[in-house]
Every structure is written in structure tokens, then in C-alpha cells.
C-alpha positions as CSV (number, residue, x, y, z in Angstrom):
1,M,35.3,-7.0,8.8
2,V,37.2,-10.3,9.4
3,I,40.3,-8.4,10.6
4,Y,38.3,-6.9,13.5
5,I,36.9,-10.2,14.4
6,E,40.3,-11.9,14.5
7,E,41.8,-9.0,16.4
8,I,38.9,-9.1,19.0
9,R,39.4,-12.9,19.3
10,I,43.2,-12.4,20.1
11,I,42.4,-9.7,22.8
12,L,39.8,-11.8,24.5
13,K,41.9,-14.9,24.5
14,K,44.8,-13.0,26.1
15,G,42.5,-11.2,28.6
16,K,41.1,-14.3,30.2
17,R,38.1,-12.4,31.5
18,P,34.9,-10.8,30.2
19,M,35.6,-7.5,28.5
20,T,33.3,-4.7,27.6
21,S,33.3,-3.4,24.0
22,R,34.9,-0.2,25.3
23,E,37.7,-2.2,26.9
24,I,38.2,-4.2,23.8
25,T,38.3,-1.0,21.6
26,D,40.8,0.7,24.1
27,E,43.0,-2.6,23.9
28,L,42.9,-2.6,20.0
29,I,43.9,1.1,19.9
30,R,46.6,0.6,22.5
31,R,48.1,-2.3,20.6
32,R,47.7,-0.3,17.4
33,N,45.6,-3.2,16.0
34,I,43.2,-0.5,14.7
35,I,43.5,3.0,13.7
36,P,40.2,4.7,14.5
37,R,38.7,6.6,11.5
38,S,35.5,7.6,13.1
39,R,34.3,9.3,16.2
40,T,32.9,6.2,17.6
41,P,35.2,3.1,17.1
42,G,33.7,1.5,20.2
43,A,30.4,1.3,18.3
44,T,32.0,-0.4,15.4
45,V,33.7,-3.0,17.5
46,S,30.5,-3.6,19.3
47,A,28.5,-4.0,16.1
48,R,31.0,-6.6,14.6
49,I,30.6,-8.7,17.9
50,V,27.0,-8.5,18.0
51,E,26.8,-9.4,14.3
52,E,29.0,-12.3,14.8
53,I,26.7,-13.5,17.7
54,K,23.5,-12.8,15.9
55,F,24.3,-14.5,12.6
56,K,26.4,-17.4,13.7
57,K,24.5,-18.0,17.0
58,E,26.1,-21.1,18.8
59,K,29.0,-21.2,16.3
60,S,29.9,-17.7,17.1
61,L,33.4,-17.0,18.3
62,F,32.0,-14.7,21.1
63,K,29.4,-15.0,23.8
64,K,27.7,-12.0,25.7
65,T,27.7,-12.4,29.6
66,P,26.5,-9.9,32.1
67,K,30.0,-8.6,32.5
68,G,31.0,-8.3,29.0
69,Y,32.1,-10.5,26.1
70,I,34.0,-13.7,26.2
71,L,35.2,-16.3,23.8
72,N,32.6,-19.0,23.1
73,K,34.2,-22.4,23.9
């Protein structure tokens, strides 16, 4: 799901603030970057972010904060 990762990165970069997975999903759908094919597209987006952080650790594109996800500098 490299496409999701890249789209999420673009949204977080433009957002310039921490965003929850729900906010990210809403923005992806609004921009028509994804077309939801399941009942829980937010869970899919959240899973992609968590996988990225879990497997890449410090090299991940994303970082979890108390207020949501941000880009890892």
C-alpha cells in the first residue's frame, strides 16, 4: 500500500499540524485520493500508518503524538 503512504505524507505535509487517522481519511476521500471500498476506510489508513511506524521505527515517515500523526523530520 505504498500509494496510501505517499498520499498520507502529502496530506500531513500540507496540513502542518497533527491529524488523527479519521481526519486524514476524510481528507483523502474529500480530495478523491482514495475511493473507499470497505465500511471502515479509516481503519485501513490507521493500519498503514501504524505499520509504517512499527516496521521502520525511527526511519518511518510518520510519528505518533498525543494529538495525532505528524511527519517524522
